[in-house]
N, C-alpha and C positions, 0 to 999 in steps of 0.2 A: 329241273324241269318237271312240271306236273303233267300227268296223262290228261287231266281235265283242264287243259289250257289251249287256247287257239294256236300259239306258236308250235306246240307239239303236234297238233292235229293238221295244221295247214302247211307247216314247213318241215319239221323234223321227220315225222313219220313218212310223208311222201318221198323225201330225199333218201331216207334209209331204204325204203322199198325199191325205188328206182335204181339206186346203186347196187342193191342186192341182185336185182334182175340182170343189170348190165354186166357186173363183174362176175356173176355166176356163170356166164358164158365162157369164162376163161378157166373155170374149174373150182374145186372145193377150196383151195387155199386163198384164192382171191375173194370169194364170197365170205369165208370165215374171217379173213383179215378185215374186210369192210365192216362186218358186224361188230368186231372188237373195237375198231376205230370210232364208229358212231356211238358206241356205248360209252367210251371214254369222254367223247364230246358231250353226250347227254349228261354225264355226271358233272363235268366241268362247268356247265351252264349255271349251276347253283352257286357255287363259290369256287372261283378258279384255283385258289390256293389249295383247297382240299383235294383236288385231283392228285396232288403229290402224295397225299396220304394213301389214296387208293392205289396209285401206281407203285408206291413203295411197298405196300402190303402184297400186291401181286408179285412183284419182282423178288421180294424177300422170301415169300413162301414158295415161289417157283425154285429158288436157289435151295431152300431146305428140302424140297421134294427131290431135286437132283442129287443132293448129298445123301439122302436116305436111300434112294434107288441105287446109287453107285456103291453102296456098302452092304449089299445083300449077304456077303460072306462073313460079315462082322456084325452080329446082332447088337453087341455092346456099343459099337460106334453108331449104329442106326438109332439105338435108344438115346444116345447122347444128342444127336442132331434133332430127333423128334422132341425131346424135352426142351432143347434150346428153342425150337420153333414154337412150341406151346407157350413157353415163358415169354418170348418176344411178342406173340400175338396178344396174350392176356395182359402184358404190361402196356401195350399200346391202347388196348380197349380200356384198361383200368385208368390210364392217364386221362383220356378224354371223357369217360363216362362216370367214373367213381371217385377219383382222387380229390377233386375240388369240393364236391358235396360232402365227402368224409371230413376234409379239413375244416370246412365251415361248420359241420356238426360238432366237431371238437371245440371250435370257438364258441358255439352256442352253449356248450356245457360249462364254459368258463375255464377250461384247461388252457386255452390260448386266447389272446386278445387281438390277434391279427386278422384283418379282413382279407381272405384269400381270393375273393372274386370268383370268377367262373371262366370256363372255356367253352367255345362253341362246339357242339357235338357234330362231327361229320355225319352226313346223312347215310343211313344204312350200314354204319360201321359194325354193328352187332351181326347183321346178316352176312356181310362178306367175310367177316372174321371167322364166324362159326362154320361157314361153308368150307373155308380153307382148312380149318382145324380138322374137320371130319375127313377131308381128303388125305392130309398128312398121316393121320392115325391109321386109315385103311391102307395107305401105301406101305407103311411099316409092317402091317400085318399080312401083306400080300394080297389084299382085297382090291387094290387099285393098280392101274397101269401108269407108268411115266408118260407125260404128255409133252407135246411141243409147246413152246412159249405162247404161240398164237392161240392154240386150242385152250390152253390153261387160262389165258387172259380172258377169252370169251366166256368160258365156264364161270369165272368169277364175276365178270362185269356185264354180262348180257343185260341190256337195259330194262327189259320187262320185269326182271326179278331183283335188280340191283339195290333198290332203295328200301323195299319192304317185303321182300320175299316173293314167292315161296322159297324156303331154304332147300336148295337143290342138292341131290345126291349124285356123285360123279357117275355111278353106274347107269343112271337113267338119262343123263344128259351128254356126257362125253362121247359115248358111242354114236350119238346123232351128229356130232361135229366131225367125226372121223369117217363116217360111211361115205362111199363114193356114190353119189346120186346126182340128179339134175338139180342144181341150185338155182332156184327161181321161184316165182309165185305160182303155187298150185291152186287152181281155180276152186276146188272143193275145200281145201284147207283155208283159203283166204275168205271164202263166204262164211264158213263156220267161225273162223277167228274174228271176223269183223262183227258178226252178230253177237258173239260172246263179249266182245269189247263194248259194243253199244249197250248191252244189258247192264254191264258193270258201270258204265258211265252214267246211265240213268239212275241206278241205285245210289251212286255217290251224290250227284248234283241235285236230283229231284226228290230224293227221299232222305238220305243221311243229313244233308246240309239244311233240310227243313227242320229236323229235330234239334239241330245244334244250338240255335239261339236260346231256346227255352231251357235246354239242359244247362247251358253255360250260366244263365241267369240264376238258376237254383244253386249250382255248385259254387258260384261266386259269393253267395250269401247263405251258406248252409244253416246258420243258426236262426235265420229269420224266416222260417217256413212253417206253414201249417202241415198237418198230416197229408192233406190232399196234394198241396203243391210239392211237398217233398217226394211223395211217391210218384207223382206224375213226372217230376223232374228226373228222378232216378231211372224211371222207365224210358223216358225220352233218350237219356244217354245210352241205356242198354240197347235200344234199337238203333240209335245213331252209330254206335260202335259196330253193331251187326251189319248194317247196310254199308257203312264206310269200308270195313275190312273185307266183307264178301265182295263188295264192288271193286276194290283194288285187286283182289285175287282173280276175279273174273276178267278184269282188264288185262292183267299180266298174262293169264293163260291165253286170252284171245290174241294179244299182240304176238306172243310166241308162235301161236298156230298160224298166223299170217305168213310167217317165215317157214312154215312146215316143221316147227320145233314143238314137241309135245312136252308140256309141263305137267307135273303131278297135281292132282286136286289138292286144294288147301282149305276148303270150307264146305261142310256138308250138313247144313241145317242143324247146328248144335242146339238150338232151343227146342228141338224135337226129342232130345236125348232123354232116356228114362233113368239114367244114373249119371253121377258126376264122372265116373270112369268113361262112360259112353260119351259124355260131353267133350272130354278132351281127346277122344278119338275122332271128333267131328270139328273141333275148334282149332284153327291153326294147325292143321293136320301134319304139315311138314316139320313144325317145331316139336310137336308131340313125338313124331317118329325120331327126330334128332335126339331129344333128351332121353328117350327110351333106349336108343342104340348106344349113345355115348355117355350116359349118366346112370340111368336106372339099371341096365343090364350089367355094367361093370361093378356097380355097388352090390347087386344081388350075388354075382359070382364071387366077389370078395368075401361076402358074408358066408356063402356056402363053403368056400375053402377054409375059412376060419373055423366054422363049426365042425367040419370034417377033421381038421387038424386037432381039435379039442376032443374028438371022439363023440361028438354029438350027431344026431340024425338030421338029415335034410330030406324031409318028406312032408306030404300034406298033413299027416297025423301029427308031426312035430310042430307044424304051424298052428295047430289048435291049442298048444300050450302057450301060456302067457309069454315066457321068455322066447320061445320059438317065433311067436307072432311078432313080437317087438323087433327081433333081430332080422327075420326073413322078409317081413312085409312092411311093418310100420316104418322102420328106419330107412330103407331105400325109397319108399314112397314119399315120405315127408321131406327127406333130404332133397330128392329130385325136384319136388314142387317148390321147395324153398329156393333152390338155385334158379328155377324157372321164374320165380318172382324177382329175384335179384337181376336176372337177365333183362327184365323189362324196365328196371330203373334203380336208382341208388337210394331212394327214400324208404323209410320204414314202412310206409303205406304199401309199397310193392312187395315187401317181405310178407306182410299180413295177407295181401292178395294171394300170394303163393301158398301160404300156410293154410288159409281157409280151404282151398281146394285139396291140399295134401291131407289134412285131417279128415275131411269128409270122404275122400277116396279110401283112406285107411279104414274108416268105419264101415264103408260099403264092402271092402275086402273081408272084414271080420264077419259081417252079416252073410256074405256069400259062402264063407267057409262053414258057418253054423247051419245054414239052410241048404247046403249042397245035397244032402240026401233027401230033401223034401221039395225039390224043384218041380213046380207045376207051371202050366201056362197061366200067366197072370190075367185076371179079369180086366175088362175095359176100364172100370173106375179106378183100379189099382194103377194102371198105366197113366191115366190122367193125373192122378195124385202124384205119381212119380215125376212126371214132366213138370208139374207145378213146383214140386220140391227142388228140382234141379234149377229151374228158373229163379227161384228165390235165393238159392245159394249163389248163383251167378250174379244176381242183382246186388247182393250184399258185397260180394267180392269186387264188383265193378265200381261200387261206391268208393272203395279204397283206391282202386286202379285210377279213377278219374280225379280224385281230390288232390289238392295241392299239398296236403300234409295229412298225417294221421289225425291230428286234432280237428281238421276240417271234416274229415270223413266221419269221425265220431259225432260231430255237431249235426251233420245231416242225418245220421242214424237216429239221433235223439229227436230230431224233427219228425222223422218217419214214425217214431214211437209216440208222438204227440206230447213230448215233454217241453216244447217251446210254445207255451200257451198264448203269448202276446203277439204272435205273428199274424199278418194280415193275409186273407185269402185273395190271391191274385192269379186266377186261372185264365189263361188266354185260350180262345177257341181253337187255335191251331195246335196248341199243346195237347189237346185231347185226341189228335189224330193217332196218337200212340195206341189208343184203344181199338182202332181199326186195323192197325198193322200187326198187333200181336197175334190175332187169329190167322193172318196171312202167313206169318213165318211158321205157325204151327201146322197149318193144314195144306198150304199150296206147295206144289213141287218146286224144287230149287232150280238154279240155272242149268246145271249139268244134266238134270233129269229132263228138262224141257228140250235140251239140245241132244239128248240121247247119248251122253258121254259119261254117265255115272257107272256103267257096267252093272246096273241093278235091274231086277225084275220090275221095279216101279216104273221104268221107262215105258214098258208096254202099256201100263195103266194110264200113264200120262198121254200116250199116243191115242188111246181109246177116248180120252176126254177131249181130244182135239187140240191139245197143248204141245204136241210134239213138233219141234221145228224141222223144216225142210227148206232147201233153197227154192223158194217159189215167189211169185209175184205178191201173193197175199202176205207172206211174212215180210217181204221187202216194204210193202205199204205200211205194215205195222211198226217196223223199226224206224222208218223215215221220220214220223212225228216224234218218236222217243228221242232220236238223235237231235232233231231240231230244237226241241224243248231244252235238252241238256246243253246244247251249244249256246243258245241265247242267254242261258242263266249262268254261264261259266264265270262271268265277271264277279259274281257273288260267291263262287265256290271256294271252299277252304282247302287247305292241304290235308293229306290223309293222316289219320290219327296215328298210324303205326310209323310215320316218318320220324317220330321222336325217339325211336329205338334203334 
């Protein structure tokens, strides 16, 4: 079920809210149980059979969590159950997401002549798998608490985040499900959440989906484009992805807030970033946090232990040497981003997508080490050039991210370089809207800044400009046409781009 659909808005969401209010009168367990139930129904609406995958994943991982928690006196047994849980999760994910593309790639190489076909990817399998893996790892390390089945099921399946994130961490969500409070609709939370949801809905339906047709037309015929059409097409996709993903994140956070559940921020104006490192601290923030916590940090610690065991130094000075830099910075950074690319998809184009960011981040780390003793406040023109550089790197990476294959991505890049000279210029007026929205994402405040939820000093600046939201008649009148326009255009609205992961 899509957030941007009449059945969700007119049937599912009202029923979920009413049930939450009614059952909340009977206490926490009833309210939490209701949210878990409607979340399973929400998932089952897409393909009934795949709800068994979700339920199997929840029950299997809950069992692993119990086995890990009950063997605290035996670390070896805990490790055994943790490794079994990790293997079971990755095997399930591998079967649905990677096995058949890999087998067909082997056939394409001529090693095999069998047509392996494909399998339908369950929605959100990467998200609910990685969410649970993080919980099992932290439970083994004593960083998480055992949960009841209902609490655990809701943590994994809560419908605002189930399909495309944000990737939740147990420490910020599970305590909210356990605390004794009045379970019902809080007026302030509901007003803020509804506004947040409407803003995200408008981004998706009225902005992202407008960019989509032209971007699709260019990526469907990458070798038949002029320089102008290729660049405009790539920029259209870059902004489509921006408003699609930030729109989904806003809608998810807003929906959770309607139930007085606070989700972490997941999108913070990444196209304003002055470095690729900064970009990934703003783009899919919960994924960046996850891969830093569970991939980058363990890799870095393993390298440090290995160097110490070999009698080598682990210091900033050691990182300035070639071998030290490769081992301590380049290796964990590139490996982490390589795996982040693989997380997004099974094709070679996703690996290249990850490596583009990994290599550029490594170069930035090297530059920062060299310039560490000469740090000064950058001038305005330097910041502008830095933002443009980051946007260019992201644009090239997203060409691979969106393309159906590596060959298609390279074809479009050749068109962007002007190497397809026979192409016909076919610019549509609506496609040029991208030139208006690029300055918007660079200079205007984002949703959480407008809503006063970013925890930043910029919120006060936004307030002085008259853009700070408050529950008032004026803001209600502003949101009403935004919702109306979004609602009447829902029939043409597409699925969210991150649903494929």
